[in-house]
N, C-alpha and C positions, 0 to 999 in steps of 0.2 A: 739463806736466801727469800726474799719476799716473792709472794708470786702478787698476780695484779689485786686479789684481794686482803693481802695483807697478812695473809697467815704465814706463819715460818715452815718454811719446806725444806727436807734434807735434801744437801746437795750430793749430788751422784759423778763417780767417776769411773770414766769406760777406760778400759785397758784392753790394747791390742798388740800384742806382740807379733814379730814378723821379721821372716828373712828372708832376700832376695824373691820375694811375690810383689814387686811395686804394679803388676795392673790389678791384680787382686786388691790389695788394698787400696789403691782408689776407688774402686766399688764398692768397698766396704764402708769407707768414709763416705760417700756419696749418700750412700743409705743413713747415716747417722749425722748428716747435715741437714736431713730431714726430720728429726726426731719432733717428738709434739711437745716435749719437755724446751722451755725458755733456754736462750742462750747460758743466763746467769744463773739456770737451772744444774747445770751440769759440766762435766769437762772432757775432753776425748785426748787420752794420754797414749801414744805409738810409741811402742819400743822397739828400737832396730836392733836387733841382735845381730850386729855384723855386716849388714848387706851391702854386696859390691853394686848392686845396680841402682836405680836412681830412687831407689825411696825416700833419699832426704828432699829430692826435687818435688816427689809427689805430696810430700807432706807441708811444702812451701807454697804450690799451687793451692791446696785445699785448705789450706789456713784462712783464703779470701772467704770460702764458703761455711768453714767452722772455725769462727775466729778463737774460740776456746780450746783449741789445738795445741797440744802440749809434745813437743819431738824429744825423744830421749835416747840415748844408742849405748850400747854394753862397750863398743869401741872395737870387739872381737866376737867372732860366736862363740858363747857361752852356754848355750841349751835354754831352755822353755823357763825349766824356774828361777834360773838367776835373770832373766829378764823379768819375767812376772812380779819378782820380788822389787827388781827397780820401778817397775810400774806403782807397784804400792806406796814405795818410797816418795814417791813424783807425786804422788796425788793427794790432793787437798780436803777429799771428801771421806766421811764416813763410812759410807754407802759405795762399795767396792761391786762393780761388774765387769764380766767379760766375754768378751768374743774374740772370733778369730779374724783373719786377713781374708778367708776365703768362705766368710758367713756374709750374708745380705741381713740387715735388722728392719723388721718391719718398723712403719712410722711408729707407733707406740708403745716399741719394747722398752727403751729405757724408763718411762713413764712407769709399765707395767712392772718392770723388775723395782723400780723404786718404790713403792704402793706396796709391793710384798714385803721387802727387807724392813719396811715399818714394823709387820707382823712379825717376821720370822727373821733370825740371825745367817741364816743359810739356806740357799733355793736354788733352784734348778730350773730354766725356761726350757720350751718347748722346741723342737727341730722339724723343719720341714726340710721336702726334697724338690729339686727341678725334675719334672718327670719326663723331658724331652730328652734325657740318655738314659739310655736302659743301664749302663755301665755305674754311672753315678747314681742313680736310684737304687741299684741293689745296695752298692756300696753302704750309702745311707740307711737304710732299712735295717740290713744286717750291723752297723756300728751304732744307730740312733736308737733303735726301735724302743728302749723304755721310756723315750723323750716325745715319740711322736704324738701328732695330737689325734684323738679318741681318746687319749688314756685320761681320767677323771684327774681333778685338782687331790693334792693330799702328798701324803708322807711317801718317800722312795727310799731306796737301797745307796742308790749311785746318783753321779752328778757327771754332766758332760762340760770340759773346759769349753768348751764351744760356745755355751750360753749358760752362765753361773753367776752366781752373786753370793756376797757375803759381807757382815759387818766389820770395819775395821778392828774391833774390838776383840773380834774372833782370829785374825789374821795375827795380832800382836801377842794374844794368849800362845798360839800354835806355833809363833817365831817363824811363821813366814813359810814357803813352799821349800820340799828338801832336795838338795842337789841330786841325790843317789838315785833318782828314778826320772831320767830324761823325757823318756815316753809316756808317762803315767805320773805327774806331777799332781794334778788334779785331783786323781783317782787317791793318792796318798795323803794327801791334803784333807779329803772329805774322811777319809778312814780312821785319821787321828781325831777327828771332830768328832766322830761317832765314838771313840773309845773315853771323848770326855763329856759323852752324855748329849751331845746336840745330835737333832733330827733334820735330815733335807726336806724340803718342800718344792713339790712340783707346782708349777704355776704355768698351766697348759695355754695361756693368753698373751704370754711375753714371749714373742715369736722372732726366729732367725729362720733363714732358707742358708742350707748348708750346700752351696754350689761350687763345692772343690775341683783340681784339674786332673783327677785319675781319672784316664778316659778308657784305660786298658784291663784288660783282664789278669793278666802278668802282675799290673799295676798296682790292682786293690787285694789280689791275693797275697801279695808278699806285705803290704801293708799291714792283712789281719794276721800273719802271722808273726809279724816283728811286732806289733802291737800286744799281741797274747804273749811274747817270751817275756813281755814287762809286767805285764797285769797279773800272770799266774805267780809270780811271786810275791808281790802284794795279797793276792787269794789266799796265799800260805804262810805268811807272817802274821795277817789278819784272821786265822783260820777259825778262833774262836767265836772271834766278833760277827765274821760272815757263814757261820758255821760250813766250811767249805767240805765237800763232801770226799770220803779218803780217794775215790777215782784220780782226782786232781792234785794228788798229793804225789803220785805215781808218776813219772816221764812212760814207764812202761804200758802201766794200766791205761794213762791216756789215748795213746796210740792205738792200743787195742781195741779199747771203747770206741772211738772216734767216730766210727759208723752211727752209734746208739746216741753218743753224747750231740752231735752235731743236728741229727733227727729231732730231737726230744727239744732242745733251743730253736731250733729253726720252726717247728710245728706249734712251739708256744707264742713265738712272735706272730702267727696269723691268728690264732684263736685267740688269744687274750686280747686284740685291738680291733674291732670291727673296721676300722679306716684299713689296716695291714691285710684283712679278708678279702680286701675288695682288690690285693695287688697280688694275689695267688701265683699270677705267671714270673713272679720275681724267684719264686720260693727256690727251683733247681740252681740258680746261680748262688743265693742265699746259704743254701747248704752246704755248699762246695766252699762258699767263703768259710762256713762252721768249720768245716775239715780242715782247712788253713789254719783256722785259729788252735784248732787241735795240735795240729803238726808244731807249730810255733811255741805252742803252751809246753808240748814235750820238751822242745829243744830246750829252750829257756829255762826250766825247770832243773833240767841235767845239770846245765852248765851252771848253776845256783848251785844245786849241792856238791858239785864238783868242788867249786871256790868256798864253801863252808868247810868241806872236807880237809882242803889246802891249811884253811885258819885254824880250824882245829889242833890239827898236825903241828902249827907253828907254835901255837901256845901250849 
């Protein structure tokens, strides 16, 4: 693709996987209709993972504002991994960037991500939070603190699927997302990339706002526990790469040490980022969310250990 000056520019494919969240999707697409990239420099691919709401109609309406939109459907609810793989297979760009249907992209987001992918094969953008809702704000700090503004540009250990990008060549090398980790396909993907020697580069100026619909304490506690039950398995599968401490290898030790683990992580969230330190009033809920993480991690690790033992017995 050519810009107005005639220079060759990389074409960007933006991929959003969605399931029964049409109102949120419409808001996300609105933000993508205002990107600083020209329409012939990017495309938007919406992968509908078996929605039964009006997701299709939303995409049809938004096609008037985003002429470069593509709608793809899995036909049934297959999970994020399969949907993301379909999105990449439908994309024509060599630079692939992902966001979620509950995110709002800053106007220069796609351009910043594209420019970064010209330099680095695997990147993570930054995540901001709406401050008007206390529960949303606490959830975002607990989940996305490694990617919040205030952190300097440079290498990071993890990535957030809500704001990530990589080159198609990397996707092909790793043979796509793995369906075995429905709640952590992005984490599994980047850990395999790191095993192959790739580094993740954090781009603080590539900004999305994560404005989710979890508005009750029970909802965000349950999400934290459920997410931990999957990611703790990855922390153990890749324990040599991640230097996973021995405490996180035992369900019993996780539960016993939960207050200490939660306190250490919570303290780090506010001490390592001056922007987070200004939000210290959210700390009690964030601490409680980290306790929920410990409970979920212990549960997930226990179930995984049982499954592994059964597998060994059968073989």
